[in-house]
C-alpha positions in Angstrom: 160.9 88.1 327.6 163.4 85.5 326.3 164.5 85.8 322.7 165.4 82.5 320.9 167.8 82.4 317.9 167.0 79.9 315.2 168.8 76.6 315.3 171.6 75.4 313.0 170.8 71.8 312.1 173.1 69.5 310.0 170.7 69.9 307.1 170.8 73.7 307.3 174.6 73.6 307.5 174.7 71.5 304.3 172.3 73.8 302.5 174.3 76.9 303.3 177.6 75.3 302.6 176.2 74.1 299.2 175.2 77.7 298.5 178.8 78.9 299.1 180.2 76.1 297.0 177.8 76.9 294.2 178.8 80.5 294.3 182.5 79.6 294.0 181.7 77.3 291.1 179.9 80.1 289.2 182.7 82.6 289.8 185.4 80.2 288.8 183.6 79.3 285.6 182.7 82.9 284.5 179.0 82.3 285.2 178.6 85.8 286.6 174.9 86.3 285.7 174.1 83.0 287.6 176.2 84.4 290.5 174.1 87.5 290.6 171.0 85.3 291.1 172.5 84.2 294.4 172.4 87.8 295.7 169.4 89.7 297.2 168.2 93.0 295.7 169.2 94.8 299.0 172.7 93.4 299.0 175.6 95.1 300.8 179.0 94.0 299.5 182.0 95.6 301.3 185.7 95.1 301.7 187.6 97.8 303.7 191.3 98.4 303.6 193.4 96.5 306.2 195.7 98.9 308.0 198.9 98.2 309.9 198.5 99.7 313.3 200.4 99.2 316.6 198.9 97.4 319.6 197.2 94.1 320.4 193.5 93.7 319.8 193.0 97.0 318.0 190.8 97.3 315.0 193.0 97.4 311.9 190.2 97.7 309.3 189.8 101.2 307.9 186.5 102.8 308.6 186.7 105.5 306.0 187.9 103.8 302.8 187.0 100.5 301.1 188.3 98.4 298.2 184.7 97.5 297.6 181.5 99.1 298.8 178.9 97.8 296.4 175.2 97.1 295.9 173.5 94.5 293.7 173.0 97.3 291.1 176.7 98.2 291.0 177.7 94.5 290.9 175.2 94.0 288.0 176.8 96.9 286.1 180.3 95.3 286.6 179.0 91.9 285.5 177.3 93.3 282.4 180.5 95.1 281.4 182.3 91.7 281.4 180.2 90.6 278.5 181.3 93.5 276.3 184.5 94.1 274.4 185.4 97.0 276.7 186.3 94.7 279.6 190.0 94.6 278.6 191.0 93.7 282.2 189.5 90.3 281.6 190.8 89.9 278.0 192.1 87.2 277.9 190.0 85.9 280.7 191.8 85.1 284.0 191.8 81.6 285.3 190.7 81.7 288.9 189.8 79.6 291.9 187.8 80.4 295.1 188.5 78.2 298.1 186.0 78.5 301.0 186.6 76.8 304.3 186.1 77.1 308.1 182.4 77.8 307.6 180.6 78.7 310.9 176.9 79.4 311.0 175.0 81.2 313.7 171.3 81.6 314.1 169.7 85.0 314.3 166.3 86.3 315.7 165.0 86.2 312.1 164.0 82.6 311.3 165.0 83.2 307.6 168.4 84.7 308.2 171.8 83.3 309.4 175.2 84.8 310.1 177.9 82.9 308.2 181.6 83.3 308.7 184.0 81.7 306.3 187.7 81.9 305.3 188.6 82.3 301.7 191.6 81.9 299.4 191.3 83.5 296.0 194.0 82.6 293.4 194.2 83.6 289.7 196.6 83.5 286.8 196.7 85.5 283.6 197.6 84.5 280.0 200.9 82.6 279.9 202.4 84.3 282.9 203.8 82.1 285.7 202.9 84.5 288.5 199.9 83.6 290.6 197.9 86.4 292.3 196.2 85.6 295.6 194.0 87.2 298.2 192.9 85.6 301.4 190.9 86.5 304.5 187.6 86.2 306.2 184.0 86.8 305.0 181.1 87.6 307.2 177.8 87.1 305.4 174.2 87.3 306.2 172.3 84.5 304.3 168.6 84.9 303.9 165.9 82.4 302.6 163.7 84.0 299.9 161.1 82.0 298.0 162.6 78.8 299.5 166.1 79.7 298.2 169.1 80.8 300.1 170.7 84.1 299.0 173.5 86.3 300.2 172.2 89.6 301.5 175.3 91.0 303.1 179.0 90.3 302.6 181.7 92.0 304.7 185.2 90.9 303.5 188.2 91.2 305.8 191.4 90.8 303.7 194.4 89.5 305.7 196.8 91.5 303.5 197.5 95.1 304.2 199.1 95.4 300.8 197.1 93.8 298.0 199.4 92.5 295.3 196.9 91.7 292.7 197.2 93.5 289.4 193.6 94.9 289.7 190.5 94.5 291.8 188.3 93.1 289.1 187.5 89.9 291.0 184.5 89.0 293.1 185.1 87.5 296.5 
């Protein structure tokens, strides 16, 4: 039996790229509740630590510890907290930008799901400080069509830095 993966058309590429651009816009403009609407209820959102190991071609992502290992429910809790006075880490609010590039889309056996790989650069500044914090790496997503809308159902973030130099990990990637 031959299995056929769904095709990636130019129209599909534009739709999924538009979803990722919309996501960046929401995050950059503090529209976190709108961002949550782009995520499925069964979301898995994970970013393991990057380790420095010797050897060529060895896996240098930790398998036993993560910066993030979240669900839609835990992300919703984090987002709801941002709208309270106890979110001191975002007071004053940071100014941030998400840059997404090198988007590659691959079909799957499920006609409503696609694997999406992208590179990201996240930058933010705080208050009147001149320091710019940044984080960059690769994201591996599963994007699913639900009720005729594309949503993110899985995100696996691979940071390129082994040492994260941001003041905190309150950002969403």
